PyMOL Python script that loads the backbone (N, CA, C, O; Angstrom):
from pymol import cmd

cmd.read_pdbstr("""\
ATOM      1  N   MET A   1     128.503 206.759 122.971  1.00  0.00           N
ATOM      2  CA  MET A   1     127.662 205.739 122.386  1.00  0.00           C
ATOM      3  C   MET A   1     127.659 205.838 120.858  1.00  0.00           C
ATOM      4  O   MET A   1     127.654 204.815 120.174  1.00  0.00           O
ATOM      5  N   ASN A   2     127.662 207.061 120.321  1.00  0.00           N
ATOM      6  CA  ASN A   2     127.672 207.251 118.875  1.00  0.00           C
ATOM      7  C   ASN A   2     128.967 206.749 118.262  1.00  0.00           C
ATOM      8  O   ASN A   2     128.973 206.273 117.127  1.00  0.00           O
ATOM      9  N   MET A   3     130.074 206.851 119.009  1.00  0.00           N
ATOM     10  CA  MET A   3     131.369 206.360 118.503  1.00  0.00           C
ATOM     11  C   MET A   3     131.333 204.847 118.343  1.00  0.00           C
ATOM     12  O   MET A   3     131.891 204.307 117.388  1.00  0.00           O
ATOM     13  N   LYS A   4     130.677 204.163 119.275  1.00  0.00           N
ATOM     14  CA  LYS A   4     130.585 202.704 119.185  1.00  0.00           C
ATOM     15  C   LYS A   4     129.749 202.296 117.976  1.00  0.00           C
ATOM     16  O   LYS A   4     130.097 201.354 117.265  1.00  0.00           O
ATOM     17  N   LYS A   5     128.646 203.008 117.744  1.00  0.00           N
ATOM     18  CA  LYS A   5     127.802 202.705 116.586  1.00  0.00           C
ATOM     19  C   LYS A   5     128.557 202.974 115.287  1.00  0.00           C
ATOM     20  O   LYS A   5     128.458 202.203 114.333  1.00  0.00           O
ATOM     21  N   ALA A   6     129.300 204.057 115.256  1.00  0.00           N
ATOM     22  CA  ALA A   6     130.082 204.390 114.070  1.00  0.00           C
ATOM     23  C   ALA A   6     131.171 203.344 113.836  1.00  0.00           C
ATOM     24  O   ALA A   6     131.418 202.952 112.695  1.00  0.00           O
ATOM     25  N   ALA A   7     131.815 202.895 114.895  1.00  0.00           N
ATOM     26  CA  ALA A   7     132.869 201.882 114.777  1.00  0.00           C
ATOM     27  C   ALA A   7     132.284 200.564 114.271  1.00  0.00           C
ATOM     28  O   ALA A   7     132.879 199.898 113.424  1.00  0.00           O
ATOM     29  N   VAL A   8     131.120 200.196 114.796  1.00  0.00           N
ATOM     30  CA  VAL A   8     130.463 198.965 114.338  1.00  0.00           C
ATOM     31  C   VAL A   8     130.084 199.089 112.864  1.00  0.00           C
ATOM     32  O   VAL A   8     130.271 198.143 112.098  1.00  0.00           O
ATOM     33  N   ALA A   9     129.559 200.235 112.462  1.00  0.00           N
ATOM     34  CA  ALA A   9     129.180 200.452 111.067  1.00  0.00           C
ATOM     35  C   ALA A   9     130.411 200.363 110.165  1.00  0.00           C
ATOM     36  O   ALA A   9     130.351 199.767 109.090  1.00  0.00           O
ATOM     37  N   VAL A  10     131.520 200.951 110.597  1.00  0.00           N
ATOM     38  CA  VAL A  10     132.758 200.907 109.810  1.00  0.00           C
ATOM     39  C   VAL A  10     133.253 199.466 109.693  1.00  0.00           C
ATOM     40  O   VAL A  10     133.663 199.038 108.614  1.00  0.00           O
ATOM     41  N   LEU A  11     133.217 198.726 110.785  1.00  0.00           N
ATOM     42  CA  LEU A  11     133.668 197.336 110.750  1.00  0.00           C
ATOM     43  C   LEU A  11     132.780 196.474 109.850  1.00  0.00           C
ATOM     44  O   LEU A  11     133.283 195.634 109.104  1.00  0.00           O
ATOM     45  N   LEU A  12     131.481 196.678 109.918  1.00  0.00           N
ATOM     46  CA  LEU A  12     130.574 195.924 109.046  1.00  0.00           C
ATOM     47  C   LEU A  12     130.793 196.274 107.577  1.00  0.00           C
ATOM     48  O   LEU A  12     130.782 195.399 106.711  1.00  0.00           O
ATOM     49  N   SER A  13     130.990 197.550 107.310  1.00  0.00           N
ATOM     50  CA  SER A  13     131.246 197.987 105.937  1.00  0.00           C
ATOM     51  C   SER A  13     132.553 197.384 105.415  1.00  0.00           C
ATOM     52  O   SER A  13     132.630 196.919 104.277  1.00  0.00           O
ATOM     53  N   ALA A  14     133.568 197.402 106.266  1.00  0.00           N
ATOM     54  CA  ALA A  14     134.862 196.831 105.865  1.00  0.00           C
ATOM     55  C   ALA A  14     134.723 195.336 105.590  1.00  0.00           C
ATOM     56  O   ALA A  14     135.320 194.819 104.646  1.00  0.00           O
ATOM     57  N   GLY A  15     133.945 194.648 106.406  1.00  0.00           N
ATOM     58  CA  GLY A  15     133.715 193.220 106.191  1.00  0.00           C
ATOM     59  C   GLY A  15     133.012 192.947 104.874  1.00  0.00           C
ATOM     60  O   GLY A  15     133.375 192.023 104.146  1.00  0.00           O
ATOM     61  N   LEU A  16     131.999 193.759 104.571  1.00  0.00           N
ATOM     62  CA  LEU A  16     131.277 193.594 103.303  1.00  0.00           C
ATOM     63  C   LEU A  16     132.173 193.861 102.105  1.00  0.00           C
ATOM     64  O   LEU A  16     132.099 193.160 101.095  1.00  0.00           O
ATOM     65  N   LEU A  17     133.016 194.871 102.220  1.00  0.00           N
ATOM     66  CA  LEU A  17     133.950 195.172 101.127  1.00  0.00           C
ATOM     67  C   LEU A  17     134.954 194.038 100.942  1.00  0.00           C
ATOM     68  O   LEU A  17     135.313 193.695  99.816  1.00  0.00           O
ATOM     69  N   ALA A  18     135.400 193.463 102.048  1.00  0.00           N
ATOM     70  CA  ALA A  18     136.343 192.344 101.963  1.00  0.00           C
ATOM     71  C   ALA A  18     135.689 191.145 101.289  1.00  0.00           C
ATOM     72  O   ALA A  18     136.308 190.482 100.456  1.00  0.00           O
ATOM     73  N   ILE A  19     134.442 190.867 101.647  1.00  0.00           N
ATOM     74  CA  ILE A  19     133.726 189.745 101.031  1.00  0.00           C
ATOM     75  C   ILE A  19     133.534 190.002  99.542  1.00  0.00           C
ATOM     76  O   ILE A  19     133.726 189.100  98.727  1.00  0.00           O
ATOM     77  N   ALA A  20     133.160 191.220  99.184  1.00  0.00           N
ATOM     78  CA  ALA A  20     132.976 191.559  97.769  1.00  0.00           C
ATOM     79  C   ALA A  20     134.293 191.427  97.017  1.00  0.00           C
ATOM     80  O   ALA A  20     134.318 190.947  95.884  1.00  0.00           O
ATOM     81  N   GLY A  21     135.382 191.851  97.641  1.00  0.00           N
ATOM     82  CA  GLY A  21     136.699 191.732  97.007  1.00  0.00           C
ATOM     83  C   GLY A  21     137.090 190.283  96.789  1.00  0.00           C
ATOM     84  O   GLY A  21     137.663 189.943  95.754  1.00  0.00           O
ATOM     85  N   CYS A  22     136.788 189.430  97.752  1.00  0.00           N
ATOM     86  CA  CYS A  22     137.092 188.003  97.616  1.00  0.00           C
ATOM     87  C   CYS A  22     136.282 187.391  96.476  1.00  0.00           C
ATOM     88  O   CYS A  22     136.789 186.562  95.720  1.00  0.00           O
ATOM     89  N   ASP A  23     135.032 187.803  96.359  1.00  0.00           N
ATOM     90  CA  ASP A  23     134.177 187.287  95.281  1.00  0.00           C
ATOM     91  C   ASP A  23     134.735 187.689  93.921  1.00  0.00           C
ATOM     92  O   ASP A  23     134.766 186.876  92.997  1.00  0.00           O
ATOM     93  N   GLN A  24     135.173 188.929  93.796  1.00  0.00           N
ATOM     94  CA  GLN A  24     135.763 189.387  92.537  1.00  0.00           C
ATOM     95  C   GLN A  24     137.048 188.629  92.226  1.00  0.00           C
ATOM     96  O   GLN A  24     137.294 188.263  91.077  1.00  0.00           O
ATOM     97  N   ALA A  25     137.863 188.394  93.244  1.00  0.00           N
ATOM     98  CA  ALA A  25     139.116 187.655  93.041  1.00  0.00           C
ATOM     99  C   ALA A  25     138.829 186.219  92.606  1.00  0.00           C
ATOM    100  O   ALA A  25     139.530 185.670  91.756  1.00  0.00           O
ATOM    101  N   GLU A  26     137.803 185.622  93.191  1.00  0.00           N
ATOM    102  CA  GLU A  26     137.441 184.254  92.815  1.00  0.00           C
ATOM    103  C   GLU A  26     136.970 184.195  91.364  1.00  0.00           C
ATOM    104  O   GLU A  26     137.347 183.288  90.622  1.00  0.00           O
ATOM    105  N   LYS A  27     136.149 185.159  90.964  1.00  0.00           N
ATOM    106  CA  LYS A  27     135.669 185.186  89.579  1.00  0.00           C
ATOM    107  C   LYS A  27     136.831 185.379  88.603  1.00  0.00           C
ATOM    108  O   LYS A  27     136.875 184.744  87.550  1.00  0.00           O
ATOM    109  N   ALA A  28     137.761 186.250  88.955  1.00  0.00           N
ATOM    110  CA  ALA A  28     138.921 186.482  88.088  1.00  0.00           C
ATOM    111  C   ALA A  28     139.769 185.218  87.987  1.00  0.00           C
ATOM    112  O   ALA A  28     140.248 184.875  86.905  1.00  0.00           O
ATOM    113  N   ALA A  29     139.953 184.533  89.093  1.00  0.00           N
ATOM    114  CA  ALA A  29     140.738 183.299  89.087  1.00  0.00           C
ATOM    115  C   ALA A  29     140.050 182.230  88.242  1.00  0.00           C
ATOM    116  O   ALA A  29     140.718 181.493  87.518  1.00  0.00           O
ATOM    117  N   GLN A  30     138.741 182.140  88.324  1.00  0.00           N
ATOM    118  CA  GLN A  30     138.003 181.169  87.514  1.00  0.00           C
ATOM    119  C   GLN A  30     138.148 181.469  86.028  1.00  0.00           C
ATOM    120  O   GLN A  30     138.282 180.550  85.219  1.00  0.00           O
ATOM    121  N   GLN A  31     138.122 182.745  85.665  1.00  0.00           N
ATOM    122  CA  GLN A  31     138.286 183.120  84.262  1.00  0.00           C
ATOM    123  C   GLN A  31     139.677 182.757  83.759  1.00  0.00           C
ATOM    124  O   GLN A  31     139.835 182.259  82.644  1.00  0.00           O
ATOM    125  N   VAL A  32     140.692 183.013  84.599  1.00  0.00           N
ATOM    126  CA  VAL A  32     142.064 182.685  84.212  1.00  0.00           C
ATOM    127  C   VAL A  32     142.215 181.179  84.044  1.00  0.00           C
ATOM    128  O   VAL A  32     142.828 180.722  83.079  1.00  0.00           O
ATOM    129  N   LEU A  33     141.660 180.402  84.976  1.00  0.00           N
ATOM    130  CA  LEU A  33     141.751 178.948  84.876  1.00  0.00           C
ATOM    131  C   LEU A  33     141.017 178.427  83.648  1.00  0.00           C
ATOM    132  O   LEU A  33     141.478 177.492  82.994  1.00  0.00           O
ATOM    133  N   SER A  34     139.884 179.027  83.338  1.00  0.00           N
ATOM    134  CA  SER A  34     139.125 178.606  82.164  1.00  0.00           C
ATOM    135  C   SER A  34     139.916 178.876  80.884  1.00  0.00           C
ATOM    136  O   SER A  34     139.984 178.024  79.999  1.00  0.00           O
ATOM    137  N   LYS A  35     140.507 180.055  80.794  1.00  0.00           N
ATOM    138  CA  LYS A  35     141.307 180.386  79.609  1.00  0.00           C
ATOM    139  C   LYS A  35     142.539 179.486  79.517  1.00  0.00           C
ATOM    140  O   LYS A  35     142.922 179.069  78.423  1.00  0.00           O
ATOM    141  N   THR A  36     143.156 179.187  80.649  1.00  0.00           N
ATOM    142  CA  THR A  36     144.325 178.309  80.662  1.00  0.00           C
ATOM    143  C   THR A  36     143.954 176.902  80.212  1.00  0.00           C
ATOM    144  O   THR A  36     144.683 176.274  79.444  1.00  0.00           O
ATOM    145  N   ALA A  37     142.819 176.413  80.693  1.00  0.00           N
ATOM    146  CA  ALA A  37     142.368 175.073  80.299  1.00  0.00           C
ATOM    147  C   ALA A  37     142.068 175.027  78.805  1.00  0.00           C
ATOM    148  O   ALA A  37     142.399 174.049  78.136  1.00  0.00           O
ATOM    149  N   GLU A  38     141.455 176.061  78.287  1.00  0.00           N
ATOM    150  CA  GLU A  38     141.144 176.102  76.853  1.00  0.00           C
ATOM    151  C   GLU A  38     142.428 176.152  76.028  1.00  0.00           C
ATOM    152  O   GLU A  38     142.520 175.498  74.990  1.00  0.00           O
ATOM    153  N   SER A  39     143.411 176.916  76.475  1.00  0.00           N
ATOM    154  CA  SER A  39     144.691 176.986  75.770  1.00  0.00           C
ATOM    155  C   SER A  39     145.399 175.634  75.787  1.00  0.00           C
ATOM    156  O   SER A  39     145.973 175.212  74.783  1.00  0.00           O
ATOM    157  N   ALA A  40     145.354 174.962  76.931  1.00  0.00           N
ATOM    158  CA  ALA A  40     145.979 173.641  77.035  1.00  0.00           C
ATOM    159  C   ALA A  40     145.292 172.645  76.116  1.00  0.00           C
ATOM    160  O   ALA A  40     145.956 171.847  75.453  1.00  0.00           O
ATOM    161  N   LYS A  41     143.966 172.689  76.073  1.00  0.00           N
ATOM    162  CA  LYS A  41     143.209 171.798  75.194  1.00  0.00           C
ATOM    163  C   LYS A  41     143.575 172.048  73.740  1.00  0.00           C
ATOM    164  O   LYS A  41     143.762 171.106  72.970  1.00  0.00           O
ATOM    165  N   GLN A  42     143.676 173.310  73.368  1.00  0.00           N
ATOM    166  CA  GLN A  42     144.031 173.653  71.998  1.00  0.00           C
ATOM    167  C   GLN A  42     145.444 173.171  71.666  1.00  0.00           C
ATOM    168  O   GLN A  42     145.686 172.673  70.566  1.00  0.00           O
ATOM    169  N   ALA A  43     146.370 173.315  72.603  1.00  0.00           N
ATOM    170  CA  ALA A  43     147.741 172.853  72.377  1.00  0.00           C
ATOM    171  C   ALA A  43     147.783 171.336  72.205  1.00  0.00           C
ATOM    172  O   ALA A  43     148.518 170.824  71.361  1.00  0.00           O
ATOM    173  N   ILE A  44     146.998 170.623  73.003  1.00  0.00           N
ATOM    174  CA  ILE A  44     146.941 169.166  72.887  1.00  0.00           C
ATOM    175  C   ILE A  44     146.354 168.771  71.538  1.00  0.00           C
ATOM    176  O   ILE A  44     146.875 167.877  70.871  1.00  0.00           O
ATOM    177  N   ASP A  45     145.271 169.434  71.134  1.00  0.00           N
ATOM    178  CA  ASP A  45     144.651 169.132  69.838  1.00  0.00           C
ATOM    179  C   ASP A  45     145.606 169.405  68.677  1.00  0.00           C
ATOM    180  O   ASP A  45     145.697 168.615  67.737  1.00  0.00           O
ATOM    181  N   ASP A  46     146.316 170.531  68.753  1.00  0.00           N
ATOM    182  CA  ASP A  46     147.272 170.875  67.696  1.00  0.00           C
ATOM    183  C   ASP A  46     148.415 169.865  67.634  1.00  0.00           C
ATOM    184  O   ASP A  46     148.847 169.472  66.551  1.00  0.00           O
ATOM    185  N   THR A  47     148.901 169.450  68.803  1.00  0.00           N
ATOM    186  CA  THR A  47     149.981 168.475  68.864  1.00  0.00           C
ATOM    187  C   THR A  47     149.519 167.134  68.300  1.00  0.00           C
ATOM    188  O   THR A  47     150.253 166.472  67.567  1.00  0.00           O
ATOM    189  N   HIS A  48     148.301 166.745  68.649  1.00  0.00           N
ATOM    190  CA  HIS A  48     147.749 165.486  68.146  1.00  0.00           C
ATOM    191  C   HIS A  48     147.616 165.519  66.624  1.00  0.00           C
ATOM    192  O   HIS A  48     147.957 164.558  65.934  1.00  0.00           O
ATOM    193  N   LYS A  49     147.118 166.638  66.120  1.00  0.00           N
ATOM    194  CA  LYS A  49     146.958 166.778  64.668  1.00  0.00           C
ATOM    195  C   LYS A  49     148.318 166.717  63.968  1.00  0.00           C
ATOM    196  O   LYS A  49     148.452 166.065  62.932  1.00  0.00           O
ATOM    197  N   ALA A  50     149.314 167.386  64.522  1.00  0.00           N
ATOM    198  CA  ALA A  50     150.651 167.370  63.923  1.00  0.00           C
ATOM    199  C   ALA A  50     151.254 165.969  63.977  1.00  0.00           C
ATOM    200  O   ALA A  50     151.914 165.536  63.032  1.00  0.00           O
ATOM    201  N   ALA A  51     151.027 165.266  65.079  1.00  0.00           N
ATOM    202  CA  ALA A  51     151.551 163.900  65.197  1.00  0.00           C
ATOM    203  C   ALA A  51     150.889 162.971  64.181  1.00  0.00           C
ATOM    204  O   ALA A  51     151.562 162.139  63.573  1.00  0.00           O
ATOM    205  N   GLU A  52     149.580 163.107  63.996  1.00  0.00           N
ATOM    206  CA  GLU A  52     148.884 162.289  63.001  1.00  0.00           C
ATOM    207  C   GLU A  52     149.408 162.573  61.598  1.00  0.00           C
ATOM    208  O   GLU A  52     149.601 161.661  60.793  1.00  0.00           O
ATOM    209  N   GLN A  53     149.633 163.858  61.322  1.00  0.00           N
ATOM    210  CA  GLN A  53     150.130 164.229  59.998  1.00  0.00           C
ATOM    211  C   GLN A  53     151.535 163.675  59.781  1.00  0.00           C
ATOM    212  O   GLN A  53     151.839 163.154  58.708  1.00  0.00           O
ATOM    213  N   ALA A  54     152.391 163.786  60.794  1.00  0.00           N
ATOM    214  CA  ALA A  54     153.754 163.274  60.668  1.00  0.00           C
ATOM    215  C   ALA A  54     153.753 161.760  60.498  1.00  0.00           C
ATOM    216  O   ALA A  54     154.527 161.219  59.709  1.00  0.00           O
ATOM    217  N   LEU A  55     152.890 161.080  61.233  1.00  0.00           N
ATOM    218  CA  LEU A  55     152.792 159.623  61.110  1.00  0.00           C
ATOM    219  C   LEU A  55     152.296 159.233  59.728  1.00  0.00           C
ATOM    220  O   LEU A  55     152.792 158.279  59.128  1.00  0.00           O
ATOM    221  N   SER A  56     151.323 159.967  59.227  1.00  0.00           N
ATOM    222  CA  SER A  56     150.791 159.686  57.899  1.00  0.00           C
ATOM    223  C   SER A  56     151.862 159.892  56.836  1.00  0.00           C
ATOM    224  O   SER A  56     152.002 159.079  55.922  1.00  0.00           O
ATOM    225  N   GLU A  57     152.618 160.980  56.955  1.00  0.00           N
ATOM    226  CA  GLU A  57     153.688 161.250  55.992  1.00  0.00           C
ATOM    227  C   GLU A  57     154.795 160.206  56.081  1.00  0.00           C
ATOM    228  O   GLU A  57     155.341 159.779  55.063  1.00  0.00           O
ATOM    229  N   ALA A  58     155.120 159.799  57.300  1.00  0.00           N
ATOM    230  CA  ALA A  58     156.189 158.827  57.478  1.00  0.00           C
ATOM    231  C   ALA A  58     155.792 157.447  56.965  1.00  0.00           C
ATOM    232  O   ALA A  58     156.635 156.701  56.466  1.00  0.00           O
ATOM    233  N   SER A  59     154.531 157.114  57.085  1.00  0.00           N
ATOM    234  CA  SER A  59     154.077 155.788  56.650  1.00  0.00           C
ATOM    235  C   SER A  59     153.623 155.790  55.190  1.00  0.00           C
ATOM    236  O   SER A  59     153.280 154.743  54.641  1.00  0.00           O
ATOM    237  N   GLY A  60     153.624 156.928  54.587  1.00  0.00           N
ATOM    238  CA  GLY A  60     153.188 157.010  53.195  1.00  0.00           C
ATOM    239  C   GLY A  60     151.693 156.813  53.039  1.00  0.00           C
ATOM    240  O   GLY A  60     151.220 156.421  51.973  1.00  0.00           O
ATOM    241  N   GLY A  61     150.947 157.085  54.105  1.00  0.00           N
ATOM    242  CA  GLY A  61     149.500 156.964  54.059  1.00  0.00           C
ATOM    243  C   GLY A  61     149.005 155.542  54.246  1.00  0.00           C
ATOM    244  O   GLY A  61     147.825 155.273  54.019  1.00  0.00           O
ATOM    245  N   LEU A  62     149.876 154.620  54.656  1.00  0.00           N
ATOM    246  CA  LEU A  62     149.473 153.225  54.820  1.00  0.00           C
ATOM    247  C   LEU A  62     148.669 152.995  56.096  1.00  0.00           C
ATOM    248  O   LEU A  62     147.841 152.086  56.155  1.00  0.00           O
ATOM    249  N   ILE A  63     148.911 153.811  57.111  1.00  0.00           N
ATOM    250  CA  ILE A  63     148.224 153.639  58.392  1.00  0.00           C
ATOM    251  C   ILE A  63     146.952 154.464  58.365  1.00  0.00           C
ATOM    252  O   ILE A  63     146.984 155.663  58.084  1.00  0.00           O
ATOM    253  N   GLU A  64     145.823 153.814  58.660  1.00  0.00           N
ATOM    254  CA  GLU A  64     144.542 154.517  58.678  1.00  0.00           C
ATOM    255  C   GLU A  64     144.299 155.112  60.055  1.00  0.00           C
ATOM    256  O   GLU A  64     144.867 154.664  61.051  1.00  0.00           O
ATOM    257  N   LYS A  65     143.452 156.120  60.095  1.00  0.00           N
ATOM    258  CA  LYS A  65     143.064 156.705  61.375  1.00  0.00           C
ATOM    259  C   LYS A  65     142.271 155.682  62.164  1.00  0.00           C
ATOM    260  O   LYS A  65     141.486 154.918  61.603  1.00  0.00           O
ATOM    261  N   GLU A  66     142.486 155.675  63.489  1.00  0.00           N
ATOM    262  CA  GLU A  66     141.789 154.712  64.332  1.00  0.00           C
ATOM    263  C   GLU A  66     140.368 155.143  64.652  1.00  0.00           C
ATOM    264  O   GLU A  66     139.481 154.299  64.782  1.00  0.00           O
ATOM    265  N   LYS A  67     140.137 156.455  64.781  1.00  0.00           N
ATOM    266  CA  LYS A  67     138.821 156.969  65.161  1.00  0.00           C
ATOM    267  C   LYS A  67     138.208 157.721  63.994  1.00  0.00           C
ATOM    268  O   LYS A  67     138.903 158.438  63.273  1.00  0.00           O
ATOM    269  N   PRO A  68     136.912 157.557  63.810  1.00  0.00           N
ATOM    270  CA  PRO A  68     136.237 158.422  62.834  1.00  0.00           C
ATOM    271  C   PRO A  68     136.273 159.874  63.299  1.00  0.00           C
ATOM    272  O   PRO A  68     136.424 160.134  64.493  1.00  0.00           O
ATOM    273  N   GLU A  69     136.140 160.798  62.397  1.00  0.00           N
ATOM    274  CA  GLU A  69     136.231 162.226  62.716  1.00  0.00           C
ATOM    275  C   GLU A  69     135.196 162.646  63.754  1.00  0.00           C
ATOM    276  O   GLU A  69     135.521 163.419  64.656  1.00  0.00           O
ATOM    277  N   GLN A  70     133.971 162.164  63.654  1.00  0.00           N
ATOM    278  CA  GLN A  70     132.915 162.562  64.595  1.00  0.00           C
ATOM    279  C   GLN A  70     133.250 162.100  66.013  1.00  0.00           C
ATOM    280  O   GLN A  70     133.044 162.848  66.969  1.00  0.00           O
ATOM    281  N   GLU A  71     133.759 160.893  66.156  1.00  0.00           N
ATOM    282  CA  GLU A  71     134.108 160.374  67.483  1.00  0.00           C
ATOM    283  C   GLU A  71     135.246 161.189  68.096  1.00  0.00           C
ATOM    284  O   GLU A  71     135.263 161.427  69.304  1.00  0.00           O
ATOM    285  N   LYS A  72     136.192 161.614  67.266  1.00  0.00           N
ATOM    286  CA  LYS A  72     137.302 162.426  67.755  1.00  0.00           C
ATOM    287  C   LYS A  72     136.804 163.774  68.249  1.00  0.00           C
ATOM    288  O   LYS A  72     137.279 164.272  69.269  1.00  0.00           O
ATOM    289  N   GLN A  73     135.854 164.370  67.538  1.00  0.00           N
ATOM    290  CA  GLN A  73     135.293 165.653  67.954  1.00  0.00           C
ATOM    291  C   GLN A  73     134.543 165.505  69.259  1.00  0.00           C
ATOM    292  O   GLN A  73     134.633 166.380  70.120  1.00  0.00           O
ATOM    293  N   ASP A  74     133.805 164.417  69.429  1.00  0.00           N
ATOM    294  CA  ASP A  74     133.063 164.181  70.668  1.00  0.00           C
ATOM    295  C   ASP A  74     134.001 164.069  71.856  1.00  0.00           C
ATOM    296  O   ASP A  74     133.699 164.581  72.934  1.00  0.00           O
ATOM    297  N   SER A  75     135.143 163.401  71.672  1.00  0.00           N
ATOM    298  CA  SER A  75     136.070 163.245  72.787  1.00  0.00           C
ATOM    299  C   SER A  75     136.751 164.564  73.107  1.00  0.00           C
ATOM    300  O   SER A  75     137.111 164.802  74.260  1.00  0.00           O
ATOM    301  N   SER A  76     136.935 165.426  72.120  1.00  0.00           N
ATOM    302  CA  SER A  76     137.532 166.741  72.379  1.00  0.00           C
ATOM    303  C   SER A  76     136.595 167.633  73.177  1.00  0.00           C
ATOM    304  O   SER A  76     137.043 168.424  74.007  1.00  0.00           O
ATOM    305  N   LYS A  77     135.299 167.509  72.931  1.00  0.00           N
ATOM    306  CA  LYS A  77     134.323 168.329  73.643  1.00  0.00           C
ATOM    307  C   LYS A  77     134.166 167.900  75.087  1.00  0.00           C
ATOM    308  O   LYS A  77     133.734 168.697  75.921  1.00  0.00           O
ATOM    309  N   ALA A  78     134.504 166.667  75.400  1.00  0.00           N
ATOM    310  CA  ALA A  78     134.327 166.149  76.757  1.00  0.00           C
ATOM    311  C   ALA A  78     135.319 166.765  77.731  1.00  0.00           C
ATOM    312  O   ALA A  78     135.080 166.749  78.938  1.00  0.00           O
ATOM    313  N   ILE A  79     136.401 167.295  77.246  1.00  0.00           N
ATOM    314  CA  ILE A  79     137.437 167.844  78.138  1.00  0.00           C
ATOM    315  C   ILE A  79     137.032 169.149  78.717  1.00  0.00           C
ATOM    316  O   ILE A  79     137.787 169.744  79.486  1.00  0.00           O
TER     317      ILE A  79
END
""", "prot")
cmd.dss("prot")
cmd.show_as("cartoon", "prot")
cmd.util.cbc("prot")
cmd.orient("prot")
């Protein structure tokens, strides 16, 4: 009878450890995805800034920006 209780305790402990491990893996995956999303956003912002600068240089400053600076910042924060 004691062997059955010990086996049940071991199985329950193993289940709890597995659940805890899954939770840690999920948190790690969320952190990686968050960092990846932030890096992608930064790359898009940098590319946009470089494209605006190249367009401005190519046009000799004749083309004005379409969005005010504050509106552009608001749209960047929405991502």
